[in-house]
C-alpha positions in Angstrom: 3.1 17.1 11.6 3.2 16.0 8.0 2.6 12.8 6.1 -0.2 11.1 4.6 -1.5 7.4 4.7 -3.4 5.4 2.2 -5.2 2.1 3.5 -6.0 -0.4 1.1 -9.1 -3.0 2.3 -9.0 -6.2 0.3 -10.0 -9.9 0.1 -8.0 -12.4 -1.2 -7.5 -16.3 -1.3 -3.9 -15.5 -2.3 -2.2 -13.3 0.6 1.1 -14.8 -0.2 1.2 -14.0 -4.0 0.2 -10.5 -3.0 2.9 -10.2 -0.3 5.4 -11.4 -3.0 4.2 -8.9 -5.6 4.6 -6.0 -3.0 8.1 -7.1 -2.2 8.9 -6.8 -5.9 7.5 -3.5 -6.0 9.3 -2.5 -3.2 12.7 -4.0 -4.5 12.2 -2.4 -7.9 11.4 0.9 -6.7 14.3 1.0 -4.3 16.5 0.0 -7.1 15.4 2.3 -9.5 15.4 5.3 -6.8 13.6 7.9 -8.9 10.4 9.6 -8.0 8.5 9.7 -4.6 7.9 6.1 -2.9 6.0 5.1 0.3 8.0 5.6 3.7 6.8 2.2 4.9 4.0 -0.2 4.5 2.5 -2.9 6.8 -0.2 -5.6 5.9 -2.6 -6.7 8.3 -5.0 -9.7 8.1 -8.5 -9.6 9.6 -8.5 -12.1 12.5 -12.4 -11.8 12.5 -12.9 -12.0 8.9 -10.4 -14.6 7.2 -9.4 -13.6 3.5 -9.8 -9.7 4.4 -6.5 -7.9 4.5 -5.7 -4.3 4.8 -2.4 -2.8 3.3 -1.3 0.7 5.3 1.1 2.9 3.3 2.5 5.7 4.8 4.1 8.6 2.5 5.7 11.7 3.3 3.0 13.9 2.2 -0.2 13.9 0.3 1.6 15.6 -2.8 3.9 12.7 -2.9 1.4 10.0 -2.6 -0.6 11.4 -5.7 2.7 11.7 -7.6 3.2 7.9 -6.9 -0.3 7.1 -7.9 0.3 8.6 -11.4 3.4 6.6 -12.2 3.0 3.6 -14.6 4.7 1.1 -12.7 2.1 1.9 -9.6 -0.7 1.7 -12.2 0.6 -1.7 -13.2 1.4 -2.8 -9.8 -2.2 -1.9 -8.8 -3.8 -4.0 -11.8 -1.6 -7.0 -10.7 -2.6 -6.8 -7.2 -6.4 -6.5 -7.8 -6.3 -9.5 -10.2 -4.9 -11.5 -7.1 -8.0 -10.1 -5.2 -11.7 -11.3 -4.9 -13.1 -7.9 -6.2 -12.0 -4.2 -6.0 -10.1 -3.0 -3.4 -11.6 0.0 -1.3 -8.9 2.9 -0.4 -9.1 5.2 2.3 -7.2 8.7 2.0 -6.1 9.7 5.3 -3.8 13.0 6.4 -1.4 11.7 9.3 -2.4 13.9 12.4 -0.2 12.5 15.2 2.1 9.8 16.0 3.0 8.1 19.3 5.6 5.8 19.9 5.1 3.3 22.6 8.4 1.5 24.2 
């Protein structure tokens, strides 16, 4: 199995603004159609710790994730996202080992 997942843990009082920024980034990247892009992403709110969020972004490979991270538009997106957050985010870099689909 191949794949790579990056988890961004962050705190914000503006989750709607972060979600809008993420959607704008996705639309722009898809319209441009150049270079690597995430395969999928999900965002989760921590029920036990209000204001704490996790964005889980899946890439086809570690190499594509690192190439994506070096892009100017990704750097700009990250800076804009962190400006909406209460402090710096925490990043987790994970190799995808297994996926189980439940129906």
